[in-house]
C-alpha positions in Angstrom: -0.4 0.0 0.0 3.0 2.3 0.5 4.4 2.0 -2.7 0.8 2.7 -4.2 0.8 5.8 -2.4 4.2 6.9 -3.1 3.4 6.4 -6.5 0.5 8.8 -6.5 2.3 11.1 -5.0 5.0 11.2 -7.3 2.5 11.2 -10.4 0.7 14.3 -8.4 4.6 16.0 -8.2 5.2 15.6 -11.7 1.8 16.9 -13.0 2.5 20.4 -10.5 5.8 20.7 -11.6 4.7 20.6 -15.5 2.0 23.5 -14.4 4.8 25.2 -12.7 7.2 25.0 -16.2 4.0 26.1 -18.1 3.4 29.2 -16.3 7.1 30.1 -15.7 7.5 29.8 -19.6 4.3 31.9 -20.3 5.8 34.6 -22.6 9.5 33.3 -22.0 9.9 30.2 -23.8 13.1 29.2 -22.4 12.2 29.9 -19.0 11.1 26.7 -17.1 12.3 27.2 -13.8 11.9 30.7 -12.3 8.0 32.3 -11.7 7.7 35.9 -11.4 4.7 37.2 -9.4 3.3 38.6 -12.4 2.7 35.0 -13.6 1.9 33.6 -10.1 -1.3 36.1 -10.5 -2.3 34.5 -13.8 -2.2 31.0 -12.1 -4.1 31.9 -9.2 -6.5 33.8 -11.7 -6.9 30.7 -14.0 -7.3 28.3 -10.9 -9.9 30.5 -9.5 -7.7 31.1 -6.2 -7.8 34.6 -6.4 -10.7 36.7 -4.4 -13.0 38.5 -7.2 -10.6 37.6 -10.4 -11.9 33.8 -11.3 -11.4 32.7 -14.8 -13.6 29.7 -14.1 -16.5 29.1 -16.0 -19.4 29.5 -13.9 -17.1 30.9 -10.9 -15.6 29.4 -8.0 -17.9 27.2 -6.0 -19.5 28.5 -2.9 -17.2 28.1 0.2 -14.0 27.8 -1.3 -11.2 29.3 0.3 -9.3 32.2 -2.1 -7.0 34.7 -1.2 -6.6 38.4 -2.0 -4.1 40.0 -4.3 -2.2 41.6 -1.2 -2.1 38.1 0.8 -0.7 36.7 -2.7 1.7 39.4 -3.0 3.0 39.3 0.8 3.3 35.6 0.5 5.3 35.7 -2.6 7.5 38.1 -1.2 8.2 35.9 2.0 8.9 33.0 -0.1 11.2 34.7 -2.6 15.1 35.9 -1.4 15.3 39.0 -0.3 16.2 41.3 -3.8 14.4 38.5 -6.3 11.4 39.0 -8.2 11.0 35.4 -9.2 10.6 31.8 -7.7 12.2 28.5 -8.6 10.0 25.5 -7.8 12.8 23.8 -5.9 
């Protein structure tokens, strides 16, 4: 059972990394490693995770948790190294 769970987790991680690379390379085809805050904003909008700015058809499900633009910006700045404007997947 443990091997099955590890396989599922590995597949999920591979899928998330691929999505990360797609958003990194948006407008910069050779960049698959660094995510700028503007690209994170696009990702959150596309996923329906940003309050008041969902791009999902039919909107977001009632009761779903979303974050504000300010919360996203603060979290991005805390995660990134001081002075950097982008974040690598690792």
